[in-house]
C-alpha positions in Angstrom: -82.1 -13.9 48.2 -84.2 -12.9 51.2 -81.4 -13.6 53.6 -78.9 -11.6 51.5 -81.2 -8.6 51.4 -81.9 -8.9 55.1 -78.1 -8.6 55.7 -77.9 -5.5 53.6 -80.8 -4.0 55.4 -79.3 -4.6 58.8 -76.0 -3.0 57.7 -77.4 0.2 56.4 -80.6 1.0 58.4 -78.7 2.4 61.4 -76.5 4.6 59.3 -79.3 5.9 57.1 -81.6 6.7 60.0 -81.0 10.3 61.1 -79.6 11.5 57.8 -81.4 14.7 56.9 -81.7 15.0 53.1 -81.5 18.5 51.7 -84.8 19.5 50.1 -84.8 19.9 46.3 -87.0 19.4 43.3 -87.1 15.9 41.8 -84.0 15.3 39.7 -84.5 15.2 36.0 -84.0 12.8 34.3 -85.1 10.1 36.7 -82.6 7.9 38.5 -82.7 4.4 40.0 -80.3 2.3 42.0 -79.8 -0.9 40.0 -76.6 -2.5 41.6 -74.3 -2.4 44.5 -71.1 -4.1 45.4 -68.8 -3.6 48.4 -65.1 -4.0 48.9 -64.5 -4.3 52.7 -62.4 -1.6 54.4 -59.8 -4.1 55.7 -58.6 -5.3 52.3 -54.9 -5.3 51.7 -52.3 -6.3 49.1 -48.7 -7.3 49.6 -46.2 -4.4 49.5 -44.0 -2.2 51.6 -45.1 -1.6 55.2 -47.5 1.3 55.2 -49.2 3.5 57.7 -46.0 4.2 59.6 -46.8 7.9 59.7 -50.4 7.9 60.9 -52.0 7.5 64.3 -54.5 4.7 65.2 -58.1 5.5 64.1 -61.5 3.8 64.2 -60.2 0.7 65.8 -57.3 0.2 63.3 -53.7 0.4 64.6 -50.9 1.0 62.1 -48.4 0.2 60.8 -49.6 -2.4 58.4 -46.6 -4.7 58.1 -45.6 -5.7 54.6 -48.9 -4.7 53.1 -50.9 -1.8 51.6 -54.6 -1.0 52.1 -56.7 -1.3 49.0 -58.5 2.0 49.5 -59.2 5.5 48.6 -60.4 5.1 45.0 -60.4 8.5 43.3 -61.1 7.5 39.6 -62.6 4.7 37.6 -62.3 3.4 34.1 -64.2 0.7 32.3 -62.0 -2.3 31.6 -62.6 -5.6 29.8 -65.1 -8.4 30.5 -67.0 -6.5 33.2 -63.8 -5.3 35.0 -63.0 -1.8 36.0 -59.7 0.0 36.6 -59.6 2.0 39.9 -57.0 4.6 40.9 -55.9 4.7 44.5 -55.7 8.1 46.1 -52.4 9.4 47.4 -52.7 7.3 50.6 -53.6 8.6 54.0 -54.6 12.1 53.2 -51.4 14.2 53.1 -48.0 14.3 51.6 -46.4 14.1 55.1 -48.2 10.9 56.2 -48.1 9.0 52.9 -44.4 8.4 51.8 -44.8 4.6 52.3 -48.1 4.4 50.3 -47.7 3.4 46.7 -49.5 5.2 43.8 -51.3 2.2 42.3 -54.0 1.2 39.9 -56.2 -1.8 40.7 -58.5 -4.0 38.7 -61.9 -4.4 40.3 -64.4 -7.2 39.4 -67.7 -6.4 41.2 -70.5 -9.0 41.4 -73.3 -6.5 41.8 -76.3 -7.2 43.9 -79.2 -6.5 41.6 -82.9 -7.3 41.5 -81.9 -10.5 39.8 -79.4 -11.6 42.4 -75.6 -11.3 42.8 -73.4 -11.4 45.8 -72.8 -7.7 46.3 -69.0 -8.3 46.6 -66.0 -7.0 44.8 -62.7 -8.7 43.9 -59.6 -6.5 43.6 -56.1 -7.2 42.4 -53.1 -4.9 41.9 -52.6 -4.0 38.2 -49.6 -1.7 38.4 -47.7 0.9 40.4 -46.7 4.2 39.0 -42.9 4.4 38.7 -40.1 6.5 37.3 -37.2 4.2 36.3 -36.0 6.6 33.6 -35.7 9.6 36.1 -38.2 11.8 34.3 -39.2 13.6 37.5 -36.8 16.6 37.9 -37.2 16.9 41.7 -36.3 14.5 44.5 -38.7 11.6 45.2 -38.9 9.2 48.1 -37.0 6.6 46.0 -34.0 8.9 46.0 -33.8 8.9 49.8 -32.2 6.5 52.3 -34.9 7.3 54.9 -38.4 8.5 54.7 -38.7 12.3 55.1 -38.3 13.6 58.6 -37.8 10.1 60.1 -35.2 7.5 60.9 -37.2 4.7 59.1 -35.3 3.3 56.0 -37.1 3.6 52.7 -38.4 0.2 51.6 -35.9 -1.4 49.2 -38.6 -2.1 46.7 -39.4 1.6 46.5 -35.8 2.5 45.9 -35.0 -0.3 43.5 -38.1 0.2 41.4 -38.2 3.9 41.8 -41.9 3.5 42.7 -43.9 6.6 43.2 -45.6 7.2 46.6 -48.2 9.5 48.1 -45.4 11.9 49.1 -44.3 12.2 45.5 -47.6 12.7 43.6 -51.2 13.0 44.5 -52.9 11.4 41.5 -56.6 11.9 41.6 -57.8 11.1 38.1 -56.7 9.1 35.1 -57.7 8.5 31.5 -56.7 5.9 29.0 -56.1 7.5 25.5 -56.4 5.7 22.1 -52.7 4.7 22.0 -53.2 2.7 25.2 -51.2 5.0 27.5 -52.5 6.8 30.5 -52.7 10.4 31.6 -53.0 11.2 35.3 -54.2 14.4 37.0 -52.2 15.3 40.1 -53.1 17.7 42.9 -49.6 18.6 44.2 -48.4 20.5 41.1 -50.9 20.5 39.8 -49.4 18.3 37.1 -50.4 16.1 34.3 -48.4 12.8 34.2 -48.1 10.5 31.2 -47.3 6.8 31.6 -47.3 3.7 29.5 -49.8 1.0 30.0 -47.8 -0.4 32.9 -47.4 2.9 34.9 -43.9 3.8 33.7 -43.5 7.6 33.5 -42.9 8.6 29.9 -42.0 12.3 30.3 -41.5 14.9 33.0 -44.6 16.1 34.8 -46.4 18.8 32.9 -47.3 21.8 35.1 -50.3 24.1 34.7 -48.9 27.5 33.6 -49.3 30.1 36.2 -50.9 27.9 38.9 -49.0 26.5 41.9 -50.3 24.6 44.9 -48.8 24.8 48.4 -47.4 21.2 47.8 -45.8 22.1 44.5 -42.2 20.7 44.8 -40.9 23.5 42.6 -42.6 26.4 44.4 -39.2 28.0 45.3 -40.7 30.7 47.4 -43.4 31.6 45.0 -46.8 32.2 46.7 -49.2 29.4 45.8 -52.4 30.5 44.1 -54.6 27.4 44.5 -55.5 26.0 48.0 -54.1 22.8 49.5 -55.9 19.8 47.9 -57.3 22.2 45.2 -55.3 21.0 42.2 -56.4 18.5 39.5 -59.1 16.2 40.8 -61.3 15.7 37.8 -59.8 15.3 34.3 -62.2 14.5 31.5 -61.3 13.0 28.1 -63.1 14.3 25.0 -65.3 11.9 23.0 -62.7 11.6 20.2 -59.8 11.1 22.7 -57.9 14.1 21.5 -58.3 16.5 24.3 -58.1 16.4 28.1 -60.1 18.8 30.3 -58.3 19.1 33.6 -60.4 20.8 36.3 -59.3 22.4 39.6 -61.0 21.0 42.6 -61.3 24.3 44.3 -61.3 28.0 43.3 -58.1 29.9 42.8 -57.0 32.0 45.8 -59.0 35.2 45.8 -61.7 33.8 43.6 -65.1 32.8 45.1 -67.5 30.2 43.8 -65.9 29.5 40.4 -63.7 26.6 39.3 -61.5 26.6 36.3 -61.5 24.0 33.5 -58.5 23.9 31.2 -58.0 22.4 27.7 -54.9 20.2 27.0 -54.3 19.2 23.4 -52.9 15.7 23.3 -51.5 15.9 19.8 -49.1 18.6 20.8 -49.1 17.9 24.6 -49.7 21.4 25.7 -52.5 23.6 27.0 -54.5 25.6 24.4 -56.1 28.9 25.0 -59.8 29.8 24.7 -60.5 33.5 24.4 -58.3 35.9 26.3 -56.9 33.6 28.9 -55.8 30.0 29.5 -59.1 29.0 31.0 -61.3 26.9 28.7 -64.5 27.0 30.9 -65.7 28.2 34.3 -67.8 26.1 36.5 -70.1 27.8 39.1 -70.1 26.1 42.5 -73.4 25.8 44.3 -73.4 27.8 47.6 -73.6 24.5 49.4 -70.7 22.9 47.4 -67.1 22.9 48.5 -65.4 21.1 45.7 -65.8 19.2 42.4 -63.8 15.9 42.7 -64.7 14.4 39.3 -65.4 15.4 35.7 -66.1 12.8 33.0 -67.4 12.6 29.5 -70.9 11.2 29.4 -72.4 11.2 25.8 -73.2 13.6 23.0 -72.0 17.0 24.1 -72.5 16.2 27.8 -70.1 15.8 30.7 -70.8 14.8 34.4 -69.4 16.5 37.5 -69.7 15.5 41.1 -70.1 18.4 43.5 -69.9 17.9 47.3 -69.7 19.4 50.7 -67.3 18.1 53.4 -69.9 16.4 55.6 -70.3 12.6 56.2 -73.0 10.5 57.7 -75.8 12.6 59.2 -73.7 15.8 58.6 -73.7 15.2 54.8 -76.0 17.7 53.1 -74.8 18.2 49.5 -73.5 15.3 47.3 -74.8 15.7 43.8 -74.1 15.0 40.1 -74.6 17.6 37.5 -74.7 17.5 33.7 -72.7 20.3 31.9 -72.1 20.9 28.2 -69.4 23.1 26.6 -72.1 24.5 24.3 -74.2 25.8 27.2 -72.7 29.0 28.6 -74.7 31.6 30.5 -74.5 35.4 30.2 -71.7 35.6 32.8 -69.5 33.2 30.8 -70.2 30.3 33.2 -71.1 26.7 32.4 -74.8 26.0 32.8 -75.4 22.9 35.0 -78.3 20.7 35.5 -78.7 18.5 38.5 -79.4 14.9 37.6 -78.6 13.0 40.8 -78.9 13.7 44.5 -76.6 11.1 46.0 -78.3 11.5 49.4 -81.7 10.6 48.0 -81.3 7.9 45.3 -84.5 6.1 44.4 -84.1 2.4 45.4 -87.4 0.6 44.4 -85.9 -2.9 44.7 -84.4 -2.2 48.2 -80.9 -3.1 47.1 -79.5 -0.8 49.7 -81.5 -2.4 52.5 -83.0 0.7 54.0 -86.6 -0.4 53.4 -87.6 3.1 52.6 -87.4 3.1 48.8 -84.4 5.5 49.0 -80.7 5.0 49.3 -78.1 7.5 50.5 -74.4 7.7 49.7 -73.4 9.8 52.7 -69.6 9.8 52.3 -67.3 12.8 52.8 -65.4 12.1 49.6 -67.1 10.7 46.5 -64.6 11.0 43.8 -65.2 8.6 40.9 -67.7 8.1 38.1 -67.6 5.6 35.3 -69.9 5.5 32.3 -71.0 1.9 31.9 -73.4 2.3 29.0 -75.8 4.9 27.6 -78.2 4.7 30.5 -75.9 3.4 33.4 -73.2 5.0 35.4 -71.1 3.7 38.3 -70.0 5.7 41.3 -67.5 4.7 44.1 -66.6 6.5 47.3 -63.1 7.3 48.5 -63.1 5.7 51.9 -60.0 7.5 53.3 -59.0 4.3 55.1 -59.0 4.1 58.1 -60.4 7.6 58.8 -63.9 8.0 57.2 -67.0 6.7 58.9 -69.8 8.1 56.7 -71.7 4.8 56.8 -70.7 3.8 60.3 -70.8 7.0 62.4 -72.3 5.3 65.4 -70.0 2.3 65.5 -66.8 4.1 64.4 -65.9 1.4 61.9 -64.0 2.5 58.8 -66.0 2.9 55.6 -65.9 0.2 53.0 -65.5 1.0 49.3 -69.1 0.9 47.9 -69.5 0.7 44.2 -73.0 1.6 43.0 -74.7 1.4 39.6 -77.3 4.0 38.7 -79.8 3.8 35.8 -80.2 7.3 34.4 -83.1 7.7 32.0 -82.0 10.6 29.9 -84.4 13.4 29.0 -82.3 15.9 27.1 -84.8 18.8 27.6 -84.3 18.4 31.3 -80.8 16.9 31.6 
């Protein structure tokens, strides 16, 4: 055990030194790092050649022949027997550079390093790829093409034959499994909601958000977008009874400052429902230091959790926090009240699981996009490592970030959070 902890300490000390943590009052309720498991950055699965439209970065030279990086997790679900389901992001960051990256769900089996032992490693296997064999999508997708967009490179036969969805077709950033076993995915490009069966087969056409269009919306048709690029659905929460989705925009609408919209989607009738005078169910106030909210999940009781972040990584990271919100707590301005419960740049680590030797662990990644509720007092969080681009943990060496999966014990104190 001593050797294992020494290895963790060596890995993180350099990266953690020099990180300036934003000053704040102690989070309430108290938080503690109780587990950590890592999936190495250079983990691949078999699949179509990927990375053909990106440049070399951080010592990695594409393309990745006949394989796909296991990276960029943007959402987590609890699975069976200690497993978790993890949703891959749209690929390499943009629609233009990700037409050869498959929209995929993985099964993760972490062996968490805890105070009682554990290897700190994670096993991953491909569970399914999103696909549209029944041609539900009304606009052209990569599978309809002979060559990837704006290139002479033939589309991989497996994409065409299986009508597999790629990072140029959808940017799925969140997913929820509903009581009938099917999945709902939140997409940034539309923004859309996508409904699939338990194997990732699309069951219906993408459902748009009325009156909202992103610059990547494939049906824009000259209409001016009113949500910024990468500002569509990132977090989508499922209500406690599994009857309602709460999709949330990652960024404010064009012309709006500091407020994010949360919508209400009734699964029984599969349409958005109104609250009050407009289509917005709730309004979330961004902190002045926050740039976006990449995740929204149900916690317990009447409470939900939201991650709020800036765009910094490594020593430049200043604001990575988790807030509790409740639909029953609205302020005089009609905004959700929020209570900080975790500063992800200053997580108490009394057992030195992170290896910094300081009693504190930092999660200094540019994009932290996934929370999973493990039990009443434990949540899991994983970073989106943006392979091969992000170096939040390895700024000095320029090595791509791994996917780090952490467990946090949160001792709830309802009066404070």
